[in-house]
C-alpha positions as CSV (number, residue, x, y, z in Angstrom):
1,M,-116.6,-104.3,32.6
2,E,-115.5,-100.4,34.4
3,G,-111.9,-99.4,34.7
4,S,-111.2,-98.2,38.7
5,E,-110.9,-94.5,36.7
6,G,-115.1,-95.0,35.7
7,Q,-113.3,-96.1,31.6
8,N,-115.8,-99.1,30.5
9,F,-113.4,-101.6,28.4
10,R,-114.5,-104.1,26.3
11,V,-112.5,-108.2,26.0
12,R,-114.2,-109.4,22.5
13,K,-112.8,-110.9,19.2
14,L,-110.4,-108.2,17.4
15,E,-111.8,-107.2,14.1
16,M,-110.8,-105.3,10.9
17,S,-111.7,-102.0,12.2
18,D,-109.0,-102.6,15.3
19,K,-106.0,-101.9,13.1
20,S,-106.9,-98.1,12.4
21,K,-107.9,-98.4,16.7
22,G,-103.7,-98.4,17.0
23,F,-103.8,-102.7,17.6
24,I,-100.0,-102.6,15.8
25,Q,-98.8,-100.0,17.9
26,L,-99.6,-102.4,20.8
27,L,-98.0,-104.9,19.7
28,Q,-95.5,-102.5,19.1
29,Q,-95.1,-102.3,23.1
30,L,-94.5,-105.6,23.5
31,T,-92.3,-106.4,20.2
32,V,-90.6,-106.0,16.9
33,C,-93.7,-105.8,15.4
34,D,-93.0,-103.6,11.6
35,S,-95.3,-100.8,10.0
36,V,-98.4,-103.4,8.4
37,S,-100.3,-101.8,5.7
38,D,-104.0,-101.9,5.3
39,K,-103.8,-104.7,2.8
40,E,-101.8,-106.9,5.2
41,F,-103.1,-106.9,8.2
42,A,-106.0,-107.7,5.8
43,D,-105.1,-110.4,4.9
44,R,-103.3,-111.7,8.0
45,F,-106.7,-111.2,9.5
46,G,-108.9,-112.9,7.0
47,E,-106.1,-115.9,7.1
48,I,-106.6,-115.9,11.5
49,S,-110.4,-115.2,10.6
50,S,-110.8,-118.6,8.5
51,L,-109.8,-120.8,10.7
52,G,-112.1,-120.0,13.4
53,D,-111.9,-121.0,17.5
54,D,-108.6,-122.6,15.9
55,H,-106.7,-119.1,15.9
56,V,-108.5,-116.1,18.8
57,I,-107.0,-112.9,19.2
58,C,-108.6,-111.0,21.5
59,V,-108.6,-107.0,22.1
60,V,-109.7,-105.2,25.1
61,E,-110.7,-101.4,23.1
62,D,-111.5,-98.1,25.3
63,D,-114.8,-97.5,24.8
64,R,-114.7,-93.2,25.7
65,S,-110.9,-93.2,24.3
66,G,-112.3,-95.9,20.8
67,K,-108.2,-97.3,21.6
68,I,-107.3,-101.4,21.4
69,V,-105.5,-101.1,25.4
70,A,-105.1,-104.9,25.4
71,T,-104.6,-107.9,23.7
72,G,-103.6,-111.2,23.4
73,S,-104.4,-115.0,21.2
74,V,-104.9,-118.5,21.5
75,F,-104.2,-121.3,18.9
76,I,-105.4,-124.5,19.1
77,E,-103.2,-127.1,18.4
78,K,-104.7,-130.6,17.1
79,K,-102.8,-133.9,18.8
80,F,-102.9,-137.1,18.6
81,I,-102.5,-138.2,22.0
82,R,-104.1,-138.1,25.3
83,N,-107.3,-139.4,23.1
84,C,-106.9,-137.2,20.3
85,G,-107.1,-134.2,23.0
86,K,-106.7,-130.4,22.3
87,V,-103.8,-127.8,23.5
88,G,-104.3,-123.2,23.4
89,H,-101.1,-121.9,23.3
90,I,-101.4,-118.5,24.5
91,E,-99.2,-115.7,22.5
92,D,-98.6,-112.3,22.6
93,I,-99.9,-111.0,26.0
94,V,-99.7,-107.2,26.6
95,V,-101.1,-103.9,27.7
96,D,-101.1,-100.7,27.1
97,A,-98.4,-99.1,29.1
98,D,-100.9,-96.1,30.4
99,A,-103.4,-98.9,31.7
100,R,-101.3,-101.8,33.9
101,G,-103.3,-101.9,37.2
102,M,-106.8,-101.8,35.9
103,Q,-107.0,-106.0,35.8
104,L,-106.9,-106.0,32.1
105,G,-104.7,-108.6,32.1
106,K,-106.2,-111.2,33.6
107,K,-109.4,-110.0,31.5
108,I,-107.5,-110.9,28.0
109,I,-106.5,-114.7,30.1
110,S,-109.5,-115.3,31.7
111,F,-111.4,-114.7,28.3
112,L,-108.5,-116.6,26.4
113,T,-108.0,-119.6,28.7
114,D,-112.5,-119.6,28.7
115,H,-112.4,-120.2,25.2
116,A,-109.7,-123.3,25.4
117,R,-111.7,-125.1,27.5
118,S,-114.6,-124.1,25.8
119,V,-113.6,-126.3,22.4
120,G,-112.5,-129.5,24.8
121,C,-108.7,-128.4,25.4
122,Y,-107.2,-130.5,28.5
123,K,-104.5,-127.4,28.6
124,V,-103.7,-124.3,28.6
125,I,-99.9,-123.3,28.2
126,L,-97.8,-119.9,27.2
127,D,-94.2,-118.9,27.5
128,C,-93.0,-116.2,29.7
129,S,-90.5,-113.5,30.7
130,N,-88.8,-114.0,35.3
131,E,-90.4,-110.9,35.3
132,N,-93.8,-111.6,34.7
133,R,-94.1,-115.1,35.8
134,A,-95.5,-113.9,39.1
135,F,-98.6,-112.8,37.0
136,Y,-99.0,-115.5,35.4
137,E,-99.3,-117.3,38.7
138,K,-102.4,-115.7,40.5
139,C,-104.1,-116.1,36.6
140,G,-103.8,-119.7,38.3
141,F,-100.7,-120.9,35.8
142,K,-97.0,-122.4,36.9
143,Q,-93.8,-123.3,35.9
144,K,-93.0,-126.6,34.6
145,E,-90.0,-127.6,32.5
146,I,-88.7,-125.1,30.4
147,Q,-88.5,-123.0,27.0
148,M,-85.9,-123.4,24.3
149,V,-85.8,-121.2,21.0
150,K,-84.1,-121.6,17.5
151,Y,-84.5,-118.5,15.7
152,F,-84.1,-118.3,11.7
153,T,-82.7,-115.2,11.1
């Protein structure tokens, strides 16, 4: 994929080497994400990888800089309802502040929704802030109901 400034971007699944390409720093632009040691990263990467298609993290790498400039994840919930259906849950979408406006967020959402569809999900859902609502509507999502949360501190 070519960006508007001639940059080449690749959308792909997360790899072990992505920690050194700024993956954790990118997540820090989204929310609280303390430093993660190489061992912690390797352990969590192995844990997620062992889930196969049930938990996929995708990234966009800028081939020119070698940096990860966007990411998102989808995990698959297996249900009894809807004939033992599956639902994709999209989480942790972030595009680097310096790479916004290049349609990378749409590429991430497309990658994740295509994955959910390919593994048989009947729907894909996500939570977002009011500020991001218009973006997700452009990606084909619509508001339904409300979100509730309870944090364990």
